[in-house]
C-alpha positions, 0 to 999 in steps of 0.5 A: 449138375442137372439142368432143371426141366421145363415146367409142363405148361411151357412145354404145352405152349411150345407144342401148341405153337409148333402145331400152329406153324405146321398148320399154317405151312400145310395150305396156301389158302389163308382162311383154311390156315387161320381156321386150322390155327383157331381149332388147335387153340380150342382143342389144345389151349381151351379157348371158348371161341376165337376169330381172326380179323383182317384189316384194310387200313386204306378203307378203314374196314375190318373183315373176318378171316376165320372164326370158331365159336361165333355165329355164322353172321360174324363172317359176313359182318364188316366193322369200321374203324370208328366207334368200336374196340376193334377199330381203336386197337387197329389204330393204336396197335396195343392189345386189350385184355378184358378179364370179365367180358360181361362187365365191359360194354365195348365188347357187348356186341361181339359177345352177342355173336357168340354161339353160346355164352353161359358163364363168365369169360375173359376177352383178349384182343391182340393186333397182328402188326408189321412195321407199325401197320396193323394187318389183322386182329386176333380175338379169343375168349377164355374161361374166367379165372380170377387168378389167371396169369394175364401177363403170361397169357398175353405173351403166349397169344402175342407169339400166336399172333406173330405166327399168324402174321406171315400168311396174312402178310403174304395175302396183303402183298398179293391183294396189293399187287392185284389192286395195283394191276386192276388200277393200272388196267383201269387207268390204261383203258381210260387213257386209251379211251381218252387218247382215241376219243373222237373229240381228241382227233385233231382237225376241224376242217370240213374234210375231217369232220366228214371223216369223224362222222363216218368213223362214228357211224361205223365204230359200233359195228363189226363191218370190215373197213378200208382206210385209204389216203396218202402216207402220213395222213393218220390212217393208223390213228383212225383205225385205233379210234374205230377200235377203241370206240367199238364194242370190242374196245376191251379186246386185243387190237393187233397191228400188222404192217404188211410192207415190213414183213418179208414175203417168206414170213408173212403167211406165218405172221398172219396164221401162225405155224406149228412146231417143225413147219420149217427150219427155225420153227422150234415151237408152235406160234399163234398168228396175228389173226388168232391173237386178234380173236374177238378183237380187231386186226389192223392190216396196214399197207394191205396192197403190199401182200402177194397174190398167194397170200391174198387168196388165203386172206380172202378165205379168212374174210369169207369163212373166218377160218384158217390153218397154221403153216404146217398144221391141219387143224382148222382154227376159227377167229372172230376178228374184225378186220380194218385195212389201210393203204396208200396205193390205188387198189383199183389200178393194181387190179387192172395191172393184175397185182391185186385180186378183185374179189379181195378188194370187194371184200375189203371195200365194204366201207371205205374212209378216205383221209385227205392230204394235209395240203387239202385241209390247210385250216388243220395245220395250225391246230396240229402244229399247236398240238405237237408243240405242246406234246413235244414240249412236255416230252422234252421238258421245255416250256414252248408257248407259241409259234411266231407269225413268220413261222406260221406263214412258212407252215401254211405255205408249205405243200407237206408231201409227208402230210401230218407225219412230216409236220409232226417231225418238223415241230419236234425238231423246232421244239428241240432247237427252241430256247426262248419259249417261241418257235421261230422260222429259223427253227424250222427245217431247211425245206420249209425255209427254202420255200419261204425264201424262194423270192430271195437270193440263195445266200442272204447278205448281212443287210438282208438277213438283218432286215428279215430278222427285224421284220419278223420281230415287228410282226411278232410285236404287232401280233402281241399287241393286236396291231397297236403300233404304239404298244408294239413300239414300247415292246421293242423299246423304240418310237412309234414313228420308227415302227411306222417307217419300218412297217411301210418299208417292209410292206407289213399289213397291220390289219391282219393283226387286229 
């Protein structure tokens, strides 16, 4: 039995869909793909005009992806979701068929944008949807026929809209990823500027205020800066503050720890190398100076580099030029140079370990970071800052540091400076389990200093007395020296508190 042949209209519609799919696969440019599809519909199906709109659901806006048979201005026109037929279809996700466009005011504005509109036309608008989200709209006009089969026509254009979905979906994914990257980049820049803003540098001592003034003066220039001071004072943080508050803040900030790079590799790290320059150089590699072009390079522990490398570094400072290891091409770099050291470079010059001409090139503007022991007033500010920082990091609620613990922090000489203080507070946060950092949470080195006037091993009586004294001091601090309230806080009497204060020689006036 012979199967019935498909009617010609069905064959025609299938061939149109095949042609549209071919047109969509020929190009990755969305506008070109959409316009080619509309041309096929005009040539093969007989639409009078057509337009594919793209929807931005976040901003509630509709723009033109491609149009044919409309005036040029429709491509530049942006429609909102409110108070128009396009917006209502984008929200509802339901198609609209208007048999006689001249009798429907909702499409009057769109019809005025037609290049020519002499006879009565039918207007069809369909949503292009994915998972109940409208990504676009397909709008076409057809000659008006009173007996047109609108159900069959709508089904055909629904298939066309489905074919257009794939390139539009890909475009949405790309735009979403691009917007995410842009937002992440903006957030990162804002975070960097906030983190390294001068206002966020911790310390209000006279010595540190001088440092901030120097940083503020030098940040907007391209002058070479030498930061010197003991290890752990925060030289890298100052270098970051200079860069992220400079005109180069959106360019690379490249850090190099000269002391951590082996002598045999430091030249390659600085200037890069060509393929085959030495054993293991399987590919060409850019050096740190090349990577820092138009940005800033920070050379930490610059006093550790060899005399041979110092010669090449001097050339970069003087001419901003260098060659990669194993290469002959001269590379130019526009990198601002900030260096740091905890060594006495002048003494190293006397001993022949550091070049005098390089020192003068590096020491155009020097900033001295004083040790923590010389700025005692900053200790509490830094301790509170680290307490909050590591409380958040380790998900602990730490509200304060006890008075005896503060006394221990203030009496210690901090040979490791701010870095040592930060490590002490992080350790205390990890050990703390009652929202208060106590003296026994601090490292043994600090506790030894605190108990230097006692025997190495406390007796039970002395240990109880020490703990009792700490509790009373905490209570007096909480009540601002009010003995009666401190007694109630400790569930005892004012007379006993007075006796203990006298016995432990506690100065109540310091808490008022």
